[in-house]
Each structure stands twice: as structure tokens, then as C-alpha cells.
C-alpha positions, -999 to +999 in steps of 0.1 A: +049+452+668+053+485+649+084+505+655+082+542+662+096+551+628+071+530+609+042+544+629+054+579+620+056+570+583+021+555+584+007+587+601+025+609+575+011+588+546-024+589+561-022+627+564-010+629+527-039+607+516-064+628+536-051+660+521-051+647+485-083+626+487-102+644+459-073+641+435-069+604+443-106+598+437-104+618+405-075+596+393-094+565+403-124+576+382-103+587+352-083+555+351-115+534+353-130+554+324-099+548+304-101+511+312-067+510+330-077+486+357-042+483+372-041+520+378-076+521+392-068+493+416-037+512+427-055+544+434-083+525+453-056+507+474-039+540+482-072+554+494-081+524+515-046+518+529-042+555+536-071+554+561-100+566+540-134+553+550-145+523+529-180+539+527-166+570+511-147+551+485-175+528+477-200+557+474-177+574+449-175+542+429-213+540+429-216+576+418-191+570+390-210+539+378-243+559+377-227+588+358-214+564+331-245+543+328 
């Protein structure tokens, strides 16, 4: 069971991810284009663990792949 302090930290982290969503997606796209897959995986994990919708993240990855051909 989660303690009150841990729940508070998770809510704060989710709020931070929601506030900085566009910057995190931009970092994901840039790291993928520079072929830094560890960085891209990190930013993707931050987005998903921060409570972002899986559909949103996958849509952005599809858009990125279409732009790059």
C-alpha cells in the first residue's frame, strides 16, 4: 500500500509532467533523431510513468516517423 508521502510525490511528479509535456515530447523527438535511444527511452518512460495518455505518446511517435520518412 502506498504511504501518504509517496502518493503526494507521485501527484507532484504527474503535475510536473503534465505541465512540461510539450518539452518532454520535444526531447523525445530530438533524442530519437540524434539516434540516442537510451535518452529517447528515458523521455518516453517519464511521459508514460508521469500519467500521460498512451494514445498521446504513440500519436506523437507516429507523427515523428511520418515527418522523418
